[in-house]
C-alpha positions in Angstrom: -7.3 17.2 39.3 -4.5 14.6 38.7 -5.9 14.2 35.3 -5.2 17.9 34.5 -1.5 17.2 35.3 -1.5 14.3 33.1 -2.7 16.4 30.2 -0.8 19.3 30.6 2.4 16.8 30.8 1.8 15.9 27.0 1.1 19.3 25.4 2.8 18.8 22.3 5.1 22.2 22.2 8.4 20.5 23.0 7.6 17.2 21.4 6.4 19.2 18.0 9.6 21.1 17.8 11.7 17.8 18.3 9.6 16.3 15.5 9.9 19.3 13.2 13.7 19.0 14.0 13.9 15.6 12.3 11.4 16.4 9.6 13.4 19.4 8.6 16.4 16.9 7.8 14.3 15.7 4.7 13.2 19.3 3.2 14.6 19.8 -0.1 15.9 16.3 -0.6 15.5 13.9 -3.3 12.4 12.5 -1.5 10.4 15.6 -1.8 8.2 15.8 -4.7 9.3 18.9 -6.5 6.5 21.4 -6.4 4.8 19.8 -3.5 4.9 22.9 -1.2 5.2 22.7 2.7 2.0 21.0 3.5 3.4 17.7 3.2 5.9 18.3 6.0 3.3 19.9 8.1 0.9 16.9 7.7 3.8 14.5 8.5 5.1 16.5 11.6 1.1 16.8 12.9 0.7 13.0 12.5 4.1 12.2 13.7 3.6 14.4 16.8 0.1 12.9 17.6 1.5 9.4 17.2 4.6 10.0 19.3 2.6 11.1 22.2 0.3 8.3 21.8 3.2 5.7 21.6 5.1 7.3 24.3 2.3 7.2 26.6 1.2 3.5 26.0 4.7 2.1 25.8 6.3 3.9 29.0 6.2 0.6 30.7 7.0 -1.8 27.8 10.4 -3.9 28.1 13.4 -2.4 26.2 13.6 -5.5 24.0 9.9 -4.8 22.7 10.8 -1.0 22.1 13.8 -2.1 20.0 11.6 -4.7 17.8 9.1 -1.7 17.7 11.8 0.8 16.4 13.2 -1.7 13.9 9.8 -2.4 12.4 9.4 1.3 12.0 12.7 1.3 10.2 11.6 -1.3 8.0 8.5 0.7 6.9 10.6 3.7 6.4 13.2 1.8 4.2 10.3 0.3 2.3 8.5 4.0 1.7 12.0 5.2 0.8 12.3 2.5 -1.8 8.8 3.1 -3.0 9.5 6.9 -3.5 12.6 6.0 -5.3 10.5 3.7 -7.7 8.1 6.6 -8.4 10.4 9.1 -9.2 11.8 6.5 -11.9 8.4 5.9 -13.1 7.6 9.5 -13.4 10.7 9.9 -15.4 9.1 8.3 -18.5 6.3 10.5 -20.5 3.0 9.6 -19.2 -0.4 11.2 -19.3 -1.4 13.8 -17.1 -3.9 11.8 -15.2 -1.3 9.1 -14.9 1.1 11.7 -13.3 -1.3 13.0 -11.2 -2.0 9.9 -9.7 1.5 9.1 -8.8 1.9 12.4 -7.4 -0.9 11.5 -4.8 1.0 8.0 -4.1 4.1 9.9 -3.8 2.7 12.4 -1.3 1.0 9.8 0.8 4.1 7.7 0.9 6.4 10.5 1.8 4.0 11.5 4.6 4.3 7.9 5.9 8.0 7.9 5.6 8.3 11.0 7.7 6.0 9.6 10.3 7.7 6.2 10.6 11.3 7.7 10.7 10.4 9.9 13.7 8.8 6.6 15.4 11.8 5.0 14.5 13.9 7.5 16.5 11.4 7.7 19.2 11.1 4.0 20.0 14.8 3.6 19.8 15.5 6.6 22.3 12.7 5.0 24.5 14.6 1.7 24.4 17.9 3.4 25.5 16.2 5.3 28.2 14.5 2.2 29.6 17.4 0.1 29.4 19.4 2.6 31.2 16.8 3.3 34.0 16.5 -0.7 34.7 20.3 -1.4 34.7 22.1 -2.0 37.9 24.6 0.3 39.2 28.1 -0.4 38.0 29.2 -1.3 41.5 26.3 -3.8 42.4 28.2 -6.6 40.7 30.8 -6.0 43.3 30.2 -7.6 46.7 32.0 -5.9 49.7 34.4 -8.2 51.6 
């Protein structure tokens, strides 16, 4: 029955609320495609929640240094997605045939979902690194030896 405790421990409710909190930061921003609807944010939240559970579980014993590099890697992907969205917005400011515009909309949507996921993973890994470092740090008085 130990498996049941482990399964219950990763119920996505609280984590989903945390993920949604970060995803709501981007609602209505310049990054969201006008007229895209809430399904993009919901898709990003679902993928980010599942990815966060898997990464948090698999990386729970990973050294803080590796978590920092993971967070930085996710940040680089997020910045790349941000730049791609800005580029697509600029591309769509020019007149184009409907078929071309719709294909760019699809790319924009996929990149936006990826952006949301990698922003959440950047924050998750940074927090895990910080918590990992705090739990492994010796107490402040440990350096002092009693005389």
